[in-house]
C-alpha positions as CSV (number, residue, x, y, z in Angstrom):
1,M,43.7,5.7,-0.5
2,L,47.1,4.7,0.9
3,L,49.9,3.0,-1.1
4,A,48.5,0.8,-3.8
5,L,49.2,-2.9,-3.3
6,G,50.3,-3.5,-6.9
7,A,51.7,-6.7,-8.2
8,A,53.0,-7.8,-4.8
9,L,49.5,-8.5,-3.7
10,Q,48.1,-11.8,-4.9
11,L,44.3,-11.9,-4.8
12,T,43.8,-15.5,-3.7
13,R,41.2,-16.9,-1.5
14,V,42.1,-18.5,1.8
15,V,41.0,-22.2,2.0
16,V,39.5,-22.7,5.4
17,R,39.5,-26.2,6.9
18,G,38.9,-25.5,10.5
19,S,37.8,-22.9,13.0
20,E,40.8,-20.7,12.3
21,A,42.1,-19.4,9.0
22,P,45.7,-20.2,8.2
23,A,48.2,-17.4,7.9
24,Q,48.5,-15.9,4.4
25,V,51.5,-16.8,2.4
26,K,51.5,-13.3,0.8
27,K,51.4,-10.3,3.1
28,V,49.9,-7.0,2.5
29,S,51.6,-3.8,3.6
30,S,49.1,-1.0,3.4
31,V,45.4,-0.9,2.8
32,D,42.4,1.4,3.1
33,V,40.5,-0.6,5.8
34,L,41.6,-3.4,8.0
35,I,39.0,-5.4,10.0
36,R,40.7,-7.2,12.8
37,G,39.8,-10.5,14.6
38,G,36.1,-10.9,13.6
39,L,34.3,-14.2,13.2
40,V,34.2,-14.4,9.4
41,V,31.0,-16.0,8.0
42,D,32.0,-15.9,4.4
43,G,28.7,-16.5,2.7
44,S,29.6,-19.9,1.3
45,G,27.8,-21.8,4.1
46,Q,31.1,-23.2,5.3
47,T,32.2,-23.2,9.0
48,P,32.9,-19.7,10.3
49,F,36.5,-18.8,11.2
50,T,38.3,-16.0,13.0
51,A,40.3,-13.8,10.6
52,D,41.3,-10.3,9.5
53,V,39.8,-8.8,6.4
54,A,41.9,-6.3,4.4
55,I,40.1,-3.9,2.0
56,D,41.8,-1.8,-0.6
57,D,40.3,0.2,-3.5
58,G,36.8,-1.1,-2.9
59,R,37.7,-4.8,-3.0
60,I,38.7,-7.4,-0.4
61,A,42.5,-7.7,-0.7
62,Q,43.1,-10.6,1.7
63,V,41.5,-12.7,4.3
64,G,43.4,-14.4,7.1
65,R,45.7,-13.7,10.0
66,L,47.5,-10.8,8.5
67,G,50.0,-9.7,11.0
68,E,51.3,-6.1,10.8
69,V,49.4,-4.1,8.2
70,A,49.2,-0.4,7.9
71,A,45.7,0.8,7.3
72,E,43.9,4.1,7.0
73,T,41.0,2.7,9.1
74,I,41.3,-0.2,11.6
75,I,38.1,-1.8,13.0
76,D,38.4,-4.1,16.1
77,A,35.9,-6.8,15.2
78,R,36.4,-9.1,18.2
79,G,33.0,-10.3,19.3
80,L,31.5,-9.4,15.9
81,V,30.5,-11.4,12.9
82,V,31.9,-10.2,9.6
83,A,29.6,-11.3,6.7
84,P,29.1,-10.3,3.1
85,G,26.6,-7.5,2.7
86,F,23.1,-8.8,2.5
87,I,21.5,-8.9,-1.0
88,D,17.7,-8.2,-1.0
89,V,16.4,-9.4,-4.4
90,H,12.8,-8.5,-3.8
91,T,12.2,-4.9,-3.0
92,H,9.9,-2.1,-4.1
93,A,12.6,0.5,-3.8
94,D,12.0,1.9,-7.3
95,R,12.1,5.4,-6.0
96,V,15.4,5.0,-4.2
97,A,16.8,8.1,-5.9
98,R,14.4,10.2,-3.9
99,T,15.6,8.7,-0.6
100,P,19.2,7.8,-1.6
101,D,20.5,6.9,1.9
102,A,17.9,4.1,2.1
103,Q,18.7,3.7,5.8
104,N,16.0,1.2,6.5
105,F,18.0,-1.2,4.3
106,T,21.6,-0.3,5.1
107,R,20.9,-0.2,8.9
108,M,19.9,-3.9,8.6
109,G,23.0,-4.8,6.6
110,V,21.5,-4.7,3.1
111,T,24.1,-3.5,0.6
112,T,22.4,-4.5,-2.7
113,I,18.7,-4.3,-3.6
114,V,16.7,-5.4,-6.7
115,A,13.7,-3.2,-7.6
116,G,11.0,-3.7,-10.3
117,N,9.4,-6.6,-8.6
118,C,5.8,-7.9,-8.7
119,G,5.4,-6.7,-12.3
120,S,5.8,-3.0,-11.4
121,S,8.8,-1.0,-12.6
122,A,9.7,2.0,-14.7
123,V,8.8,1.5,-18.3
124,D,11.9,3.4,-19.3
125,V,14.5,1.4,-17.3
126,G,17.4,3.3,-18.9
127,E,16.2,6.7,-17.6
128,A,15.4,5.2,-14.2
129,L,18.9,3.8,-13.8
130,R,20.4,7.1,-15.1
131,E,18.5,9.0,-12.4
132,I,20.1,6.7,-9.7
133,E,23.5,7.3,-11.2
134,R,23.0,11.0,-11.2
135,T,21.7,11.1,-7.7
136,R,24.2,8.6,-6.2
137,V,22.8,6.3,-3.6
138,G,24.0,4.5,-0.5
139,L,23.7,1.0,-1.7
140,N,23.9,-1.0,-5.0
141,V,20.7,-1.1,-7.1
142,A,19.5,-3.4,-9.8
143,T,16.1,-3.6,-11.4
144,L,13.8,-5.9,-13.2
145,V,11.4,-4.7,-15.9
146,G,7.8,-5.3,-14.7
147,H,5.1,-6.9,-16.8
148,N,2.2,-4.9,-15.3
149,S,3.9,-1.7,-16.2
150,V,4.7,-2.8,-19.7
151,R,1.2,-4.2,-20.3
152,A,-0.4,-1.0,-19.0
153,A,1.7,1.1,-21.3
154,V,0.6,-0.9,-24.3
155,M,-3.0,-2.1,-23.4
156,G,-4.1,-0.1,-20.4
157,R,-6.1,-2.2,-18.0
158,A,-7.8,-4.2,-20.7
159,R,-9.1,-7.7,-19.5
160,R,-8.2,-9.6,-22.7
161,A,-5.3,-11.2,-24.6
162,P,-3.1,-8.9,-26.5
163,S,-3.2,-8.7,-30.3
164,D,-0.1,-9.8,-32.2
165,G,0.9,-6.2,-32.6
166,E,0.4,-5.4,-28.9
167,L,2.5,-8.4,-27.9
168,Q,5.3,-7.3,-30.2
169,R,5.2,-3.8,-28.7
170,M,5.5,-5.3,-25.3
171,R,8.4,-7.5,-26.4
172,A,10.1,-4.5,-27.8
173,I,9.8,-2.6,-24.5
174,V,11.2,-5.6,-22.6
175,A,14.0,-6.0,-25.1
176,Q,14.9,-2.3,-24.7
177,A,14.8,-2.5,-20.9
178,M,17.2,-5.4,-21.0
179,R,19.6,-3.4,-23.3
180,D,19.3,-0.6,-20.8
181,G,20.4,-2.8,-17.9
182,A,17.4,-4.7,-16.4
183,V,18.5,-8.0,-14.8
184,G,15.3,-9.7,-15.8
185,F,11.5,-9.7,-16.1
186,S,8.9,-9.7,-13.3
187,T,5.3,-10.5,-13.1
188,G,2.6,-9.6,-10.5
189,L,-0.1,-12.1,-11.6
190,E,-2.4,-11.3,-8.6
191,Y,-2.6,-7.7,-9.7
192,V,-4.4,-5.8,-12.4
193,P,-3.6,-5.8,-15.3
194,G,-1.1,-8.7,-15.0
195,T,-3.8,-11.0,-13.7
196,Y,-5.5,-10.8,-17.1
197,A,-2.6,-12.3,-18.9
198,E,-2.5,-16.0,-19.9
199,T,0.6,-18.2,-19.6
200,P,1.6,-17.9,-23.3
201,E,1.9,-14.1,-23.0
202,I,4.1,-14.5,-20.0
203,V,6.3,-17.1,-21.7
204,S,6.8,-14.8,-24.7
205,L,7.8,-11.8,-22.7
206,A,10.0,-13.8,-20.3
207,A,11.8,-15.4,-23.2
208,E,12.6,-11.9,-24.5
209,A,14.3,-11.1,-21.2
210,C,16.0,-14.4,-20.7
211,S,17.5,-14.5,-24.2
212,S,19.5,-11.5,-23.0
213,G,20.7,-13.3,-19.9
214,G,18.0,-12.1,-17.5
215,L,15.8,-14.2,-15.2
216,Y,12.0,-14.5,-14.6
217,A,10.8,-13.3,-11.1
218,T,7.1,-13.9,-10.3
219,H,4.6,-12.9,-7.7
220,M,2.4,-15.9,-8.6
221,R,-1.4,-15.8,-9.3
222,N,-2.3,-17.5,-6.1
223,E,-0.4,-18.1,-2.9
224,G,-3.0,-20.0,-1.0
225,T,-5.9,-22.1,-2.4
226,E,-4.3,-22.7,-5.7
227,V,-0.6,-22.3,-4.8
228,E,0.5,-25.7,-6.3
229,R,-1.0,-24.7,-9.7
230,A,0.6,-21.3,-9.5
231,V,4.0,-22.8,-8.8
232,A,3.5,-25.2,-11.7
233,E,2.8,-22.2,-14.0
234,A,6.0,-20.5,-12.8
235,I,8.0,-23.6,-13.5
236,E,6.3,-24.0,-16.9
237,V,7.3,-20.4,-17.9
238,G,10.9,-21.2,-16.9
239,R,11.0,-24.4,-18.9
240,K,9.4,-22.9,-22.1
241,A,11.2,-19.6,-22.0
242,S,14.6,-21.2,-21.0
243,C,14.7,-18.9,-17.9
244,R,16.1,-19.0,-14.5
245,V,13.0,-18.6,-12.2
246,E,12.7,-16.7,-8.9
247,I,9.4,-17.4,-7.0
248,S,8.9,-14.2,-5.0
249,H,8.0,-14.2,-1.3
250,L,7.0,-17.8,-1.2
251,K,4.2,-18.4,1.3
252,I,1.0,-20.1,2.1
253,D,-1.5,-17.3,2.7
254,S,-4.7,-19.2,3.3
255,P,-5.5,-21.0,6.6
256,S,-7.4,-23.7,4.6
257,R,-4.1,-24.6,2.9
258,W,-1.6,-24.2,5.8
259,G,0.9,-27.0,5.7
260,R,1.0,-27.2,1.9
261,S,4.5,-25.7,1.9
262,T,5.7,-29.3,2.0
263,Q,4.2,-30.0,-1.4
264,V,5.2,-26.7,-2.9
265,L,8.9,-27.2,-1.9
266,Q,8.8,-30.7,-3.3
267,A,7.5,-29.3,-6.6
268,I,10.4,-26.9,-6.8
269,R,12.9,-29.7,-6.0
270,D,11.4,-31.9,-8.7
271,A,11.7,-29.1,-11.2
272,Q,15.3,-28.6,-10.3
273,R,16.0,-32.3,-10.9
274,D,14.3,-31.9,-14.3
275,G,16.7,-29.1,-15.2
276,V,14.7,-25.9,-14.4
277,D,16.8,-23.5,-12.4
278,V,14.1,-22.4,-10.0
279,R,14.6,-20.9,-6.6
280,A,12.5,-18.7,-4.3
281,D,12.7,-16.0,-1.6
282,Q,10.7,-15.2,1.5
283,Y,10.5,-12.6,4.3
284,A,10.8,-13.6,7.9
285,Y,7.2,-12.8,9.1
286,G,3.8,-14.4,9.2
287,A,2.0,-11.5,7.7
288,S,2.1,-10.1,4.1
289,S,1.6,-6.6,2.8
290,S,-0.2,-5.7,-0.4
291,S,-3.0,-3.6,-1.7
292,L,-6.6,-3.7,-0.5
293,G,-7.5,-4.4,-4.2
294,I,-6.3,-8.0,-4.1
295,R,-9.4,-8.8,-1.9
296,F,-11.7,-7.7,-4.7
297,P,-12.4,-9.8,-7.8
298,S,-10.1,-8.8,-10.6
299,W,-12.9,-8.1,-13.1
300,S,-14.2,-5.4,-10.8
301,L,-10.9,-3.5,-11.2
302,E,-10.7,-3.4,-14.9
303,G,-10.5,0.1,-16.5
304,G,-9.8,3.4,-15.0
305,P,-10.8,5.0,-11.7
306,K,-14.1,6.3,-13.0
307,T,-15.1,2.9,-14.3
308,I,-14.1,1.2,-11.0
309,E,-16.0,3.9,-9.0
310,G,-19.1,3.2,-11.1
311,R,-19.0,-0.5,-10.2
312,L,-18.5,0.2,-6.5
313,A,-21.3,2.7,-6.5
314,D,-23.8,0.6,-8.3
315,E,-25.7,-1.5,-5.7
316,E,-26.4,-4.4,-8.0
317,T,-22.8,-4.7,-9.1
318,W,-21.6,-4.2,-5.5
319,G,-23.8,-7.1,-4.5
320,R,-22.0,-9.3,-7.0
321,I,-18.6,-8.1,-5.8
322,E,-19.6,-8.7,-2.1
323,R,-20.8,-12.2,-2.8
324,E,-17.5,-13.1,-4.5
325,I,-15.4,-11.6,-1.7
326,R,-17.4,-13.6,0.8
327,A,-16.9,-16.8,-1.2
328,T,-13.2,-16.2,-1.5
329,L,-12.9,-15.6,2.3
330,T,-14.7,-18.9,3.0
331,E,-12.5,-20.8,0.5
332,R,-9.4,-19.4,2.1
333,G,-10.4,-20.3,5.6
334,F,-11.2,-16.8,6.9
335,E,-14.4,-15.9,8.8
336,D,-14.1,-12.2,8.0
337,L,-11.5,-9.4,7.3
338,S,-10.2,-8.9,10.8
339,F,-6.8,-10.1,9.6
340,A,-6.5,-7.0,7.4
341,I,-4.7,-3.9,8.8
342,V,-4.5,-0.6,7.1
343,A,-0.9,0.4,6.5
344,S,-1.4,3.5,4.4
345,H,-4.6,5.2,3.4
346,K,-3.8,8.6,1.9
347,A,-7.4,9.9,2.1
348,D,-7.5,9.4,5.8
349,P,-4.2,8.7,7.5
350,S,-5.9,8.4,10.9
351,L,-7.0,4.9,9.8
352,N,-3.3,3.8,9.5
353,G,-2.6,0.9,11.8
354,R,-6.2,0.0,12.4
355,S,-7.9,-3.2,11.3
356,I,-10.9,-3.4,9.0
357,A,-12.9,-4.7,12.0
358,E,-11.9,-1.8,14.2
359,I,-12.9,0.7,11.5
360,A,-16.2,-1.1,11.1
361,E,-16.8,-0.8,14.8
362,Q,-16.0,2.9,14.8
363,R,-18.1,3.7,11.7
364,H,-21.0,1.3,12.1
365,G,-21.0,0.2,15.7
366,S,-20.4,-3.4,14.6
367,Q,-17.5,-5.6,13.6
368,G,-19.8,-7.9,11.6
369,L,-18.7,-8.9,8.1
370,D,-21.4,-6.9,6.4
371,H,-20.0,-3.7,7.9
372,Q,-16.4,-4.8,7.3
373,L,-17.2,-5.1,3.6
374,E,-18.8,-1.7,3.6
375,V,-15.5,-0.3,5.1
376,A,-13.5,-2.1,2.4
377,R,-15.8,-0.6,-0.3
378,A,-15.5,2.9,1.1
379,L,-11.7,2.6,1.3
380,M,-11.5,1.5,-2.3
381,R,-13.8,4.4,-3.4
382,A,-11.5,6.8,-1.5
383,G,-8.4,5.7,-3.5
384,G,-7.6,2.3,-2.0
385,A,-5.1,1.4,0.7
386,Q,-1.9,-0.5,1.3
387,M,-2.6,-3.2,3.8
388,V,-0.9,-5.7,6.2
389,Y,-2.5,-9.1,6.1
390,H,-1.9,-11.7,9.0
391,V,-2.4,-14.8,6.9
392,M,0.4,-17.3,7.4
393,S,1.4,-20.0,9.8
394,E,4.7,-20.0,11.7
395,E,5.2,-23.7,10.7
396,D,5.1,-22.9,7.0
397,V,7.4,-19.9,7.5
398,R,10.0,-22.1,9.2
399,R,9.7,-25.0,6.8
400,I,10.2,-22.7,3.8
401,M,13.1,-21.0,5.5
402,R,14.9,-24.3,6.1
403,D,14.9,-25.1,2.3
404,P,18.3,-24.5,0.9
405,S,16.9,-23.0,-2.4
406,V,15.0,-20.2,-0.6
407,A,16.8,-16.8,-0.1
408,V,15.8,-14.0,2.3
409,A,14.1,-10.8,0.8
410,S,12.1,-8.1,2.4
411,D,9.4,-7.2,-0.2
412,A,9.9,-3.6,1.2
413,S,10.3,-0.1,-0.2
414,V,12.5,2.7,1.0
415,L,10.9,3.9,4.2
416,E,11.0,7.2,6.1
417,L,10.6,7.4,9.8
418,G,7.0,8.1,10.8
419,D,5.5,7.7,7.4
420,G,2.4,5.5,7.7
421,V,2.3,2.1,9.5
422,P,4.3,-0.1,7.2
423,H,5.1,-3.8,7.5
424,P,8.1,-4.2,10.0
425,R,10.0,-6.2,7.4
426,G,11.1,-2.9,5.8
427,Y,13.2,-2.2,8.9
428,G,14.0,-5.6,10.3
429,N,13.8,-8.4,7.9
430,T,17.5,-9.6,7.9
431,A,18.0,-8.8,11.5
432,R,14.9,-10.8,12.5
433,V,16.4,-13.8,10.6
434,L,19.6,-13.5,12.7
435,A,17.8,-12.8,16.0
436,R,14.7,-15.0,15.9
437,Y,15.5,-17.8,13.5
438,V,19.2,-18.2,14.3
439,R,19.8,-17.2,17.9
440,E,16.4,-17.8,19.5
441,T,14.8,-20.7,17.7
442,G,17.8,-22.4,16.0
443,T,15.7,-22.8,12.8
444,L,18.9,-22.0,10.8
445,P,22.6,-22.2,11.6
446,L,24.3,-18.9,11.4
447,E,26.4,-19.8,8.3
448,E,23.3,-20.9,6.4
449,A,21.3,-17.8,7.3
450,V,24.2,-15.7,5.9
451,R,24.4,-17.8,2.8
452,K,20.7,-17.2,2.2
453,M,21.2,-13.5,2.4
454,S,24.4,-13.3,0.3
455,S,25.9,-15.9,-2.1
456,L,22.5,-17.6,-2.8
457,P,20.8,-14.5,-4.2
458,A,24.1,-13.2,-5.8
459,S,24.6,-16.4,-7.8
460,H,21.0,-16.7,-9.0
461,F,20.8,-13.1,-10.1
462,G,24.3,-13.1,-11.6
463,F,25.9,-10.4,-9.4
464,R,29.6,-11.1,-10.0
465,D,32.1,-10.6,-7.2
466,R,29.5,-10.2,-4.5
467,G,28.0,-12.4,-1.9
468,L,31.2,-13.9,-0.6
469,I,34.1,-12.8,1.6
470,E,37.1,-13.8,-0.5
471,A,40.1,-12.0,-2.0
472,G,39.2,-10.1,-5.1
473,A,35.5,-9.7,-4.2
474,L,33.9,-6.3,-4.0
475,A,33.9,-5.1,-0.4
476,D,30.2,-5.2,0.5
477,L,30.4,-6.2,4.2
478,V,28.2,-6.1,7.3
479,L,29.5,-6.5,10.9
480,F,27.0,-7.5,13.5
481,D,26.9,-8.7,17.1
482,P,25.4,-12.2,17.0
483,E,24.1,-11.8,20.6
484,R,22.6,-8.4,20.2
485,V,21.4,-8.1,16.6
486,D,17.7,-7.6,16.7
487,A,14.6,-6.2,14.9
488,P,12.7,-4.0,17.3
489,S,10.3,-2.9,14.6
490,T,6.8,-4.3,15.2
491,F,3.5,-4.3,13.5
492,E,2.2,-1.8,16.1
493,E,5.3,0.4,16.1
494,P,7.2,-0.3,12.9
495,H,9.4,2.7,12.7
496,A,12.5,1.3,14.4
497,Y,15.8,0.6,12.8
498,A,17.6,-2.8,13.3
499,T,20.1,-2.9,16.2
500,G,23.3,-4.7,16.8
501,I,24.8,-3.9,13.4
502,P,27.5,-1.3,14.0
503,H,29.3,-1.3,10.6
504,V,28.2,-1.7,7.0
505,L,30.4,-1.1,4.0
506,V,29.4,-0.8,0.3
507,N,32.1,-1.1,-2.2
508,G,34.7,-0.6,0.5
509,V,33.1,2.6,1.9
510,F,31.4,2.8,5.3
511,V,27.7,3.7,5.0
512,I,27.1,2.8,8.6
513,R,29.9,3.4,11.1
514,D,29.6,2.7,14.8
515,G,25.8,2.4,14.3
516,E,25.3,5.7,12.6
517,P,24.9,6.6,8.9
518,T,28.0,8.3,7.4
519,G,26.2,10.1,4.6
520,E,28.4,8.4,2.0
521,K,26.8,7.2,-1.2
522,P,29.1,4.7,-2.8
523,G,26.4,2.5,-4.4
524,R,26.5,1.3,-7.9
525,V,24.0,0.5,-10.5
526,L,24.2,-3.2,-11.3
527,K,23.3,-3.9,-14.9
528,G,22.4,-7.3,-16.3
529,G,25.4,-9.1,-15.1
530,G,27.7,-6.1,-15.4
531,E,28.1,-2.9,-13.5
532,T,28.1,0.8,-14.0
533,V,29.9,2.7,-11.2
534,T,28.0,5.7,-9.9
535,R,31.0,7.6,-8.6
């Protein structure tokens, strides 16, 4: 670092009232990084303006037309947008310590992630966060504590309500996780064992987390045929537990219910007017990704692997399972399982990227539903699979995206090039918003898209000093070319990094410079409204 700015530097935000930022009253003399002449989209949703951004000691020192300033590093940002680093509050990057560069995130401008979503997290949150601190990672990391993981630790996969003692043990685990730094409590109510929990259990555990300042994030019980009821339950939990609520990856995943996003968004607005602080997030694609198991009735997945295998092997029980899968497909508006694509099947990776219908054709010489169900049965008996499901309408995706309470989040894990056939959102989610939904279709103005990826999630999750470009804020920044930013990752060929994003800084340190990773690991663990520095 060069000469410290000291008392001469006043950390005050520039008030912008036009297309250009006024000159600063106070001048800086020497900083670590100076970004010259970029179009600043500051994360507030206000009109972009051309300005310089000075960074010193990991924070934004000043924003404006700064004149002569000495800097260790100067970036010519003419033609580039300078935005706050993107904050992805719905990830499954719980193993980020094993792949600490997390390039699929940083290369698309993500500087902060939240793990522990959909009810799945480390049970010992403190040790998980200490591992990240010991390893050092390339971006900021926070975590929720997951209901499914906590319930499994106390009750296994039991399909019943907890006893009073079991509920108290679960509350104790959640309370400890919050003391150890979790930023809230998550549920995955479509998954075993969370799907076996009734609302009062959720309220009790969410209240434990929220009494410590956390929030409640939920993968709801149903995102299609009963989506309105599921949203109502999420709001009820927020009201009864006095929680902020984050509805995860909001969508309408059943053709029979396409268009109901209008009613769902209205229910959220009504709850907000009634005093419930409820918001949502979404990814920028018409396909979801989840386990093959969600296509099976939840009762069939109770117990351990041997118990599940016994049900699948028994022809009478399989007949019941098959009938229920068929009924659910019909209710949701599907003719068969051709919308389901294998993303990762460890027992036979040659199936990755192929649809259930294609596998049925290969194995049985027919794509009929009977044979598709036999394929699904065989995959489950061989350990299950991670899937991509093409289930949404573009109209609903755009309508949800336009709502001001909905942030952008990937629902992705840390990816490695060539590993499986994952959902492309893990490489391109934020870039796709900027390319398709800002530049190509005009669904969102640029400043609103940036707000949805920065200050909106930062404020709801309580990440102080992040999400805005202003003096005094931590210097998480992304620089991108608004005409060239793109997401080349596709469902067929997903392993492709986002393009048009030459520079990304985390806490004032470049993790992407001139389009390439620097190897630096300046990320921090963000704990329940506070921070622990990992350097």
